[in-house]
N, C-alpha and C positions, 0 to 999 in steps of 0.2 A: 411594455415590451420585455419579454423574459431575457435574462442574462444567460448567455451560453459561454461556457469555458472550454477551452481546448484541453483534452486529456494530457496528462504528463506521461510521457513514454519513457520507460526505464530500459536501458540497455543492460542485459544481464549475461553477456557472453564471456564473463571473466572467470567462469568456473574452470577448474583444472581438467575436468572431463565431462563428457556428455551426460545429460540427465538420464539417458537410457542405461548408462553404466553405473549409476549411483545406487548405493544402498539407502535404506530408509533414513538413517542418521545423516548421511550426506545430503539427501534431498531436503530434509528439515533445515539443515544449516544454510543451504542455498536459498531456500524460501525465506528464511529469517533475514538473510543479507539483502535480498531483493526488497522485502518489506521495509527494512530500515532505510535503504536508499530512497525508496518512494516517499516515505514520510519526510525525510530530510529535504528532498527536492520540493515537495508541496509546501512544507512549513517555511522554507527559505523564501518562497514566493508569496507568502502570506495567505496560502490557501489551506482549507481544511482537507482531511481525508475522509473517505466514506467506506464503511464496511458493515457486514451483517454480523450481529451478535445476538444469539438466542432468538432468531427469526425476526429481529428488528433492525432497521437501517439506522446506523449511528453516524453522526457527523462529529469529527474530533478536530480540535484546534491545537495549535502549537503550545498553548498554555495549559493543556490538559483538559480543558473544558469539553464536555461531551454532551450532545443533544440527540435524543431519539427523534427521528424524522417520521412523521405520520405519513402513511401511504394512502 
């Protein structure tokens, strides 16, 4: 039986202004903050994070270990 995990939902409404009114630098800062909080939340629960890097799906663990997932 496959293991299914519930996604970790990140609340990101703490920005000083709407993303529609942000310049590129502010958007990058907001995105970095959201990513940092998502990583912290997943790693604190003992879960890996998944992302795409150079067209490959990567699984990353809190200890820095990374695995390329075959599709």
